C-alpha positions in Angstrom: 0.0 0.0 0.0 1.4 3.4 -1.0 0.5 6.9 0.2 1.0 10.3 -1.5 2.3 13.6 -0.3 -0.1 16.1 -1.9 1.7 19.1 -0.4 4.9 18.4 -2.4 6.0 18.2 -6.0 9.5 17.4 -7.3 10.1 18.5 -10.9 13.2 18.7 -13.1 13.7 21.3 -15.9 15.4 19.7 -18.9 16.3 21.3 -22.3 19.0 22.0 -24.8 21.6 24.6 -24.1 20.3 28.2 -24.0 16.6 27.3 -24.4 15.7 29.2 -21.2 15.7 26.7 -18.2 17.5 29.0 -15.8 15.6 32.1 -16.9 12.3 30.3 -16.3 13.4 29.4 -12.8 14.2 33.1 -12.2 10.7 34.1 -13.2 9.2 31.4 -10.9 11.2 32.7 -8.0 10.2 36.3 -8.6 6.5 35.5 -8.9 6.4 33.3 -5.9 7.7 36.2 -3.7 11.1 34.7 -3.0 12.7 38.2 -3.5 11.8 41.6 -2.1 10.4 44.1 -4.6 13.6 46.2 -4.4 16.1 43.4 -4.0 19.0 43.3 -6.4 19.3 39.9 -7.9 21.6 38.7 -10.7 20.1 37.3 -13.9 20.2 33.5 -14.1 20.5 33.5 -10.3 21.1 29.7 -10.1 24.2 29.9 -12.4 26.3 30.8 -9.4 29.8 29.5 -10.6 32.0 32.1 -12.3 32.5 29.7 -15.2 28.7 29.3 -15.6 28.3 33.1 -15.8 31.2 33.5 -18.2 30.1 30.7 -20.6 26.4 31.3 -20.2 25.7 27.6 -19.5 24.6 25.5 -16.5 27.4 23.1 -15.4 26.0 21.8 -12.1 22.5 20.7 -11.4 21.0 22.8 -8.6 17.6 22.8 -6.8 15.4 25.6 -5.5 11.9 25.6 -4.0 8.9 27.8 -4.5 5.5 27.9 -2.6 2.4 27.9 -4.7 -1.1 27.5 -3.3 -0.1 25.4 -0.3 2.2 23.1 -2.4 5.9 23.2 -2.2 7.5 22.9 -5.6 11.1 21.5 -5.5 12.6 22.5 -8.8 15.8 21.0 -10.1 17.6 23.0 -12.8 19.8 20.7 -15.0 22.6 21.4 -17.5 21.6 21.3 -21.2 25.0 20.3 -22.5 25.6 16.6 -23.1 29.1 16.8 -21.6 27.4 17.3 -18.2 25.0 14.4 -18.8 26.0 12.8 -15.5 24.5 15.8 -13.7 21.2 15.3 -15.7 21.0 11.6 -14.9 21.6 12.3 -11.2 19.0 15.1 -11.2 16.3 12.8 -12.7 16.7 10.4 -9.8 15.4 13.2 -7.5 12.2 14.1 -9.4 8.8 12.7 -10.3 8.3 14.6 -13.6 10.0 17.0 -15.9 9.3 20.3 -17.8 10.8 19.9 -21.3 11.7 23.3 -22.6 12.0 23.8 -26.4 12.9 27.0 -28.2 10.0 28.2 -30.5 12.5 28.9 -33.3 15.3 26.3 -33.0 13.0 23.4 -32.1 14.4 20.2 -30.6 18.2 19.8 -30.9 20.6 17.0 -30.1 20.7 17.7 -26.3 16.9 17.9 -26.3 17.0 14.3 -27.6 19.5 13.3 -25.0 17.7 14.7 -21.9 14.3 13.5 -23.2 15.6 10.0 -23.7 16.8 9.9 -20.1 13.4 11.2 -18.8 11.4 8.6 -20.9 13.7 5.8 -19.8 12.7 6.7 -16.2 9.1 6.9 -17.3 8.7 10.5 -15.9 5.6 12.5 -16.9 6.5 15.3 -19.3 5.1 18.8 -19.7 6.2 20.5 -22.9 7.0 24.2 -22.5 7.5 26.0 -25.8 9.6 29.0 -24.9 10.4 32.3 -26.7 7.2 32.4 -28.7 7.8 36.1 -29.0 10.8 35.6 -31.3 10.3 37.2 -34.7 11.5 33.9 -36.3 9.3 31.7 -34.1 7.7 28.7 -35.8 5.7 27.4 -32.9 3.3 25.0 -34.6 6.1 23.3 -36.6 8.2 23.0 -33.4 5.3 21.2 -31.6 5.1 18.8 -34.5 8.8 18.2 -34.4 8.6 17.4 -30.6 5.9 14.8 -31.4 8.2 13.3 -34.0 11.0 13.2 -31.5 8.8 11.3 -29.0 8.0 8.7 -31.7 11.6 8.5 -32.7 12.5 7.7 -29.1 9.9 4.9 -28.9 7.5 6.7 -26.5 4.4 4.7 -25.8 0.8 6.1 -26.1 0.7 7.2 -22.5 4.0 9.1 -22.7 3.1 10.9 -25.9 -0.1 12.4 -24.5 1.6 15.4 -22.9 0.2 18.9 -22.0 1.7 21.9 -23.8 2.3 25.4 -22.4 3.4 28.4 -24.5 5.8 30.7 -22.7 7.9 33.8 -22.7 10.2 32.9 -19.7 12.1 36.2 -19.8 8.9 38.2 -19.3 7.4 35.6 -16.9 4.4 34.9 -19.2 2.6 31.6 -19.9 -0.6 30.5 -21.6 -2.2 27.1 -22.4 -3.4 28.5 -25.8 -1.1 29.6 -28.5 -1.7 33.3 -29.2 1.5 35.4 -29.8 -0.5 38.6 -29.4 -1.6 37.5 -25.9 1.1 35.3 -24.3 -0.5 35.6 -20.8 0.2 37.8 -17.9 2.1 35.5 -15.5 3.2 31.9 -14.9 0.0 30.8 -13.1 -1.2 28.5 -16.0 2.2 26.7 -15.9 2.2 26.4 -12.2 -1.4 25.1 -12.1 -0.6 22.5 -14.8 2.6 21.5 -12.9 0.6 20.8 -9.7 -2.1 18.9 -11.6 0.1 16.9 -14.0 3.3 16.1 -12.0 2.4 13.3 -9.5 3.1 13.8 -5.8 5.8 11.7 -4.2 4.7 8.2 -3.3 5.9 6.3 -0.3 5.0 3.3 1.9 3.8 4.5 5.4 5.3 1.6 7.3 8.5 1.4 5.4 11.8 2.1 7.3 13.9 5.1 6.4 15.5 5.3 2.9 17.3 8.4 1.6 19.2 8.2 -1.6 22.4 10.4 -1.9 22.2 12.0 -5.3 24.7 14.9 -5.1 27.3 16.4 -2.8 28.1 19.9 -1.6 30.3 21.4 1.0 29.9 24.0 3.7 32.7 26.0 5.4 31.0 25.4 8.7 29.8 21.8 8.8 31.9 20.1 6.0 30.6 17.8 3.4 26.9 17.8 2.7 25.0 14.8 1.3 22.1 16.0 -0.9 19.4 13.3 -0.7 15.9 12.4 -1.8 14.0 10.8 1.1 12.2 7.8 -0.4 10.5 6.4 2.7 10.4 7.1 6.4 11.4 10.3 8.2 14.9 11.6 8.9 15.5 13.7 12.1 18.3 15.9 13.1 20.7 14.1 15.5 19.3 10.6 14.9 21.4 7.5 14.4 21.2 6.1 10.9 22.7 3.2 8.8 25.1 4.4 6.1 24.9 1.8 3.3 28.1 2.3 1.3 28.8 1.7 -2.4 31.0 -1.3 -1.5 28.2 -3.1 0.2 29.2 -2.5 3.8 26.9 -0.8 6.4 28.2 1.6 9.0 26.5 3.6 11.8 26.5 7.4 11.5 24.7 10.4 13.0 22.8 13.1 11.2 24.7 16.2 12.5 22.7 18.8 10.7 19.6 18.6 8.5 18.6 21.3 5.9 15.8 21.7 3.4 15.6 24.2 0.6 13.3 27.3 0.7 13.7 29.5 -2.3 17.4 29.9 -2.8 18.4 29.2 0.8 19.1 26.1 2.8 17.3 26.4 6.1 17.7 24.2 9.2 15.0 21.6 9.8 14.3 19.3 12.7 12.9 16.5 10.5 12.0 15.8 6.9 9.5 13.3 5.5 9.2 11.2 2.4 9.6 12.9 -1.0 11.6 15.8 0.5 15.0 16.9 -0.9 17.4 17.4 2.0 21.0 18.1 2.8 22.6 16.1 5.6 25.9 17.0 7.4 28.0 14.8 9.6 29.1 11.9 7.3 32.5 12.9 6.2 33.1 10.2 3.5 29.7 9.7 2.0 29.6 9.6 -1.8 27.0 9.7 -4.6 24.7 6.7 -5.0 24.8 5.5 -1.4 21.8 5.2 1.0 21.0 6.5 4.4 18.7 3.9 6.1 17.2 2.8 9.3 19.9 1.4 11.7 17.6 -1.5 12.8 16.5 -2.4 9.2 18.9 -1.1 6.6 17.6 -1.5 3.0 20.1 0.0 0.5 18.7 1.5 -2.8 20.4 0.7 -6.1 23.7 2.6 -6.7 23.3 5.4 -9.3 24.9 4.5 -12.7 25.5 6.8 -15.6 26.7 6.5 -19.2 30.3 5.6 -19.7 32.9 8.2 -20.7 33.7 8.5 -24.4 36.7 10.9 -24.4 40.0 11.0 -22.5 42.8 13.5 -22.0 46.2 13.2 -20.2 46.7 15.6 -17.4 49.9 16.0 -15.4 52.4 18.3 -13.8 54.0 21.1 -15.9 57.3 19.9 -17.3 58.2 22.9 -19.5 61.4 25.0 -18.9 59.1 27.8 -17.6 57.4 25.7 -14.9 57.0 27.2 -11.5 56.8 30.8 -12.5 53.1 31.4 -12.5 51.3 28.9 -10.2 51.7 27.7 -6.6 50.4 24.1 -7.0 53.1 22.3 -8.9 53.6 18.8 -7.5 52.2 15.4 -8.7 50.8 14.8 -5.2 48.7 18.0 -5.4 47.4 17.3 -8.9 46.4 13.7 -7.9 44.7 15.0 -4.8 42.7 17.5 -6.8 41.6 14.9 -9.4 40.5 12.6 -6.5 38.5 15.4 -5.0 36.8 15.9 -8.4 35.9 12.2 -8.5 33.9 12.5 -5.3 31.3 14.8 -6.8 31.4 13.9 -10.5 30.1 10.5 -11.2 30.7 10.7 -15.0 34.5 11.2 -14.6 37.2 8.5 -14.4 40.9 8.8 -13.5 43.5 6.1 -14.4 47.2 5.9 -14.1 49.0 6.1 -17.5 52.4 5.7 -19.1 51.7 8.6 -21.5 53.3 12.0 -21.0 56.4 10.5 -19.2 54.7 8.2 -16.7 54.9 9.5 -13.1 52.9 12.7 -12.5 50.5 12.1 -15.4 47.0 10.6 -15.4 44.4 9.7 -18.0 41.2 11.6 -17.2 38.1 10.2 -19.0 34.9 12.2 -19.4 31.9 12.8 -21.7 33.3 15.5 -24.0 35.8 18.3 -24.6 33.8 20.9 -22.7 33.6 18.8 -19.5 37.4 18.2 -19.5 38.2 21.8 -20.5 36.0 23.0 -17.6 37.9 20.8 -15.1 41.3 22.1 -16.4 40.0 25.7 -16.3 38.9 25.3 -12.6 42.3 23.8 -11.7 44.3 26.6 -13.3 42.2 29.2 -11.4 43.1 27.4 -8.2 46.8 27.9 -8.9 47.7 24.6 -10.7 50.3 24.4 -13.5 49.5 21.5 -15.8 50.5 19.7 -19.0 47.4 18.7 -20.9 47.5 16.2 -23.8 45.5 16.0 -27.0 41.9 14.7 -26.4 41.5 11.0 -27.5 38.4 9.0 -28.1 37.9 5.8 -26.0 37.3 2.6 -28.0 35.7 -0.7 -26.9 35.7 -4.2 -28.3 32.2 -5.4 -29.5 32.0 -8.9 -31.2 35.8 -8.9 -31.6 35.7 -5.6 -33.6 37.0 -2.2 -32.4 34.2 0.3 -32.1 34.4 4.0 -31.5 31.9 6.6 -30.2 29.8 8.4 -32.7 28.0 11.7 -32.3 24.7 13.0 -33.6 25.6 16.5 -35.0 23.0 19.2 -35.8 24.2 22.2 -37.9 22.3 25.3 -38.7 23.9 27.4 -41.5 22.9 30.0 -44.1 22.2 28.3 -47.5 25.5 29.7 -49.0 27.6 27.5 -46.7 25.9 24.1 -47.2 28.6 23.1 -49.7 31.6 24.0 -47.6 30.1 22.2 -44.5 29.4 19.1 -46.6 33.1 19.1 -47.7 34.4 19.5 -44.1 32.3 16.6 -42.8 33.1 14.3 -45.7 36.7 14.5 -44.7 35.6 13.5 -41.1 33.6 10.4 -42.3 30.3 12.1 -41.4 27.1 10.6 -42.9 24.2 12.9 -43.6 21.0 11.8 -41.9 18.7 14.5 -43.1 18.7 18.1 -44.4 15.8 20.5 -43.8 15.4 23.9 -45.5 13.0 26.0 -43.4 12.5 28.5 -46.3 14.1 31.3 -44.3 17.5 31.2 -45.9 18.8 28.8 -43.2 19.3 25.0 -43.6 19.5 22.4 -40.8 21.7 19.4 -41.5 21.9 16.4 -39.2 24.9 14.1 -39.4 26.3 11.0 -37.6 30.1 11.6 -37.2 32.8 9.7 -35.4 33.5 11.6 -32.1 37.3 12.0 -33.0 36.2 13.8 -36.2 34.7 16.6 -34.1 37.9 17.3 -32.1 39.1 20.6 -33.3 36.1 20.9 -35.7 34.4 23.9 -34.1 37.1 26.5 -34.8 37.4 25.4 -38.5 33.6 25.4 -38.8 33.2 28.9 -37.5 36.0 30.1 -39.8 34.5 28.6 -42.9 31.0 29.8 -42.1 32.2 33.4 -41.2 31.0 32.9 -37.7 27.4 32.5 -38.7 27.0 28.7 -38.3 25.5 27.0 -35.2 26.4 23.4 -34.2 25.4 21.1 -31.4 26.3 17.4 -30.9 25.5 14.6 -28.5 26.7 11.0 -28.0 24.8 8.6 -30.2 26.2 5.2 -29.6 29.1 3.1 -31.0 30.1 2.1 -34.5 33.0 0.1 -36.1 36.3 2.1 -36.4 36.0 4.3 -39.4 39.7 4.4 -40.3 42.1 7.4 -40.6 40.5 10.8 -40.7 41.9 14.0 -42.4 41.3 16.7 -39.8 44.0 19.4 -39.2 45.7 20.1 -42.5 48.3 22.7 -41.2 51.6 22.2 -39.4 53.2 24.1 -36.6 55.9 26.8 -36.3 58.2 25.4 -33.6 60.8 27.5 -31.7 64.3 26.0 -32.0 65.9 27.9 -29.1 65.1 29.6 -25.8 65.0 33.4 -25.5 62.7 36.5 -25.9 60.6 36.7 -29.0 61.9 39.6 -31.2 59.8 41.8 -33.4 62.2 41.5 -36.3 61.9 37.7 -36.3 58.1 37.7 -35.9 57.8 40.1 -38.9 59.5 37.5 -41.1 57.6 34.6 -39.6 54.1 36.1 -40.0 54.4 35.4 -43.7 54.7 31.7 -43.0 51.4 31.4 -41.1 49.5 32.5 -38.0 51.4 33.5 -34.9 50.4 32.6 -31.3 52.9 34.9 -29.6 53.9 38.6 -29.6 57.2 40.4 -29.2 58.8 40.3 -25.7 57.3 36.9 -24.8 59.7 34.2 -23.6 59.9 31.1 -25.8 61.8 27.8 -25.4 62.9 25.0 -27.7 59.9 22.8 -28.7 57.3 25.5 -28.0 54.7 26.0 -30.7 54.8 29.7 -31.6 52.3 29.6 -34.5 50.5 27.6 -37.1 52.3 26.9 -40.4 50.3 27.5 -43.6 51.7 24.2 -44.9 51.1 20.7 -43.6 54.7 20.2 -42.2 56.2 21.4 -39.0 58.8 24.1 -39.4 61.5 24.8 -36.8 62.1 28.6 -36.6 64.2 31.1 -34.7 61.7 33.5 -33.0 64.4 35.3 -31.1 66.4 36.7 -34.0 67.0 40.4 -33.8 68.1 42.8 -36.5 71.8 43.6 -36.3 72.6 47.3 -36.2 74.8 48.7 -39.1 75.6 52.0 -40.6 73.2 51.6 -43.6 70.3 54.0 -43.5 66.8 52.3 -43.3 64.4 52.7 -46.1 60.8 53.9 -45.4 59.5 50.5 -46.6 61.3 48.7 -43.7 60.2 51.2 -41.1 56.5 51.0 -42.1 56.2 47.1 -42.1 53.7 46.3 -39.4 53.4 43.2 -37.2 50.0 41.5 -37.6 48.2 41.1 -34.2 48.9 37.5 -33.0 46.1 35.1 -32.2 45.8 34.5 -28.5 44.5 31.0 -27.9 41.9 30.3 -25.2 42.1 27.0 -23.3 39.2 25.5 -25.4 40.9 26.6 -28.7 44.3 25.3 -27.5 42.8 21.8 -26.8 41.2 21.8 -30.3 44.4 22.9 -32.0 46.6 20.1 -30.6 48.2 17.4 -32.8 49.2 14.0 -31.7 52.7 14.9 -30.7 51.7 18.1 -29.0 50.4 19.1 -25.6 49.2 22.3 -23.8 51.1 24.0 -21.0 48.3 25.5 -18.8 49.1 27.9 -16.0 46.9 30.4 -14.1 47.7 33.2 -16.6 49.0 31.5 -19.7 48.2 28.8 -22.2 51.0 27.7 -24.4 51.3 24.9 -27.0 54.4 22.8 -27.1 55.7 19.5 -28.5 55.7 16.5 -26.1 59.3 16.0 -27.1 61.0 19.4 -26.8 64.4 18.4 -28.2 64.5 18.9 -32.0 66.8 15.9 -32.5 64.6 13.6 -30.4 61.5 14.6 -32.5 63.4 13.8 -35.7 64.4 10.4 -34.4 60.8 9.7 -33.3 59.5 10.8 -36.8 62.0 8.4 -38.5 60.9 5.5 -36.3 57.2 6.2 -37.0 57.9 6.4 -40.7 59.7 3.1 -40.6 56.7 1.5 -39.0 57.9 1.3 -35.4 55.8 2.6 -32.5 56.9 6.0 -31.5 58.2 6.3 -27.9 
């Protein structure tokens, strides 16, 4: 026999990147009275990390709570980017239904497919929210039809495909059950009413002993590690003894030191919390995600949370360049390993393995969902004072039926009609297969491809260059396929410094004719450092420190007026995309440099000869 908590609803908001999830939560908080009328509140208030604000994306799933008509709505805001899919899967274990947001112009995109598939697998009821219906290029009716097609494509059954629809302008806090662009509603009441009506209240067994599932972790400077849990059955009280059911199968006794529940954006202390509630528990120092807090007299562990396996890896280790130790204050292998272990505690989609790459000791293979997830980890570490060496991202393979398979991505591209040809050429080189092409009749074309994941490493920069910055691309993991063979990706070589010293303007003015420079005059360079991109396919060793010798010959005006072209300053994301197999990135708190793995020119020449002769390079 099960009972229901009618005073509570747990709902997740899922969508593609930039379709308005966090903005909708902002509007809900304002209209529920969570803020004072004159209170200064940042936009996208849940995106509290610096990186989230800079990149304009949600990286960590977070929850808030609003009160509406006597019902407490626990709202979990999830990332839209597939690289943070582990956060989405964790968040869905906390909720009983989802709001699926779709942009009224862009329609469902690859990450929409990803998050919806996860929700349907868990058989969560769905409310479709068509957002941004006030856009001048909105095509709301067609987008609704595309969502129905997506449900069918994901094998939704009859019950799942009967979902209610709300038309919304989240930025203005307006919602309506009828599509009328001229009258989009006055507030979010229609959406909130539908949410209370359509999302089922939490169910529990009245006589069942305590079960609380640890779905996330946080930390407090006052009480230490916090276990964020969903109470499945029973009641948890502050100060009570509990059974801590660990991931390895053992059971230990522990005490609930502090107990918190969420009200608006704040965690408030509570004496007890009943079934269905989302809580934070302090006092268990080593608790990890997926474990269960249970009744000490009758411990019944819940299944450990599992997420999709990683599909990409990168080698991360200590900085081994001649300039190491000048910029950061965390330089040792022990500090790097401790930081990676700390990341593993709260990130279930990450793996860290020992490796013999990059020189062995002090280097580890970090596996994740995609380039963005790994780049975010490296960016966080450099801001904490680490100096790192980061290798080229590599795809992970697996053996299926004695055949090597590689990850494949579903890629969605929106480009002006003029660039369809150039995009087709780029993806043909990367063994991409065109699934469908749709011309919306607005001068823009949507192309959907299946492409080997390694073909997309470094693709974004080249794509934006060839489409003059107008193209949009999104991709998501779409399974495994047999190894596609060699791919032709980067067609340019590197300009490699052949000695240490200060870069001189005279040398750079001669080198800029050879390709694109990554450094400016006065910057220190060392042997093996990549100072630019060669226009040709081969690497070229260059002297970037050569200065013009003074003589008694008068300069001509032509020499005086030669100007140095501004160099291209690589961001961390661009540096990881630009790497070749024999290169790595030197990442410090203030600098990103490209360099060869083997700095010595003679050593690189020997390795190239061995590779050409068919031997494995060292």
